[in-house]
C-alpha positions in Angstrom: 0.0 0.0 0.0 1.1 3.5 -0.7 1.2 6.3 1.8 0.0 9.8 0.9 1.5 12.8 2.6 -0.2 16.1 3.0 2.1 19.0 2.5 2.4 21.2 5.6 3.3 24.8 5.6 6.3 26.1 7.5 9.2 24.2 5.9 10.8 20.8 6.3 11.1 20.9 10.1 7.4 21.9 10.7 5.6 19.5 13.0 2.4 17.9 11.6 -0.7 19.4 13.0 -2.8 17.4 15.4 -6.4 16.5 14.6 -7.7 18.8 17.3 -5.7 21.8 16.0 -6.9 21.1 12.4 -10.5 20.9 13.6 -10.1 24.2 15.6 -8.7 25.9 12.4 -11.5 24.5 10.3 -14.2 25.6 12.8 -12.6 29.1 13.0 -12.7 29.4 9.2 -16.3 28.1 9.1 -17.3 30.6 11.7 -15.7 33.5 9.8 -17.5 32.4 6.6 -20.8 32.1 8.3 -20.4 35.5 9.9 -19.6 37.0 6.5 -22.7 35.3 5.0 -24.8 36.6 7.8 -23.5 40.1 7.3 -24.2 39.8 3.5 -27.8 38.6 4.2 -28.5 41.3 6.7 -27.1 44.0 4.3 -29.5 42.7 1.6 -32.2 43.8 4.0 -35.8 42.7 4.3 -36.4 43.7 0.7 -36.4 40.2 -0.6 -38.3 38.9 2.4 -41.1 41.4 2.1 -41.5 40.7 -1.6 -41.6 37.0 -0.9 -44.2 37.3 1.8 -46.4 39.6 -0.3 -46.1 37.1 -3.1 -47.5 34.4 -0.9 -50.5 36.5 0.1 -51.7 36.8 -3.5 
C-alpha cells in the first residue's frame, strides 16, 4: 500500500498538526465564513423577504 503525505506549511522541520488543531482551524474558518454570509444577508435587508411574503399573500 502507498502512503500519501499532505504538504504542511512552514518548511521541512514543521511538525504535523494534530487532529484537534486542524478541527479548531476549520471551525474558525467556518465561523468566519458564516459571519460574513450573515452580514451579507443582513445588508441585503428585508427587501427580498417582504417581496416573498407579499407574493405568498396573493
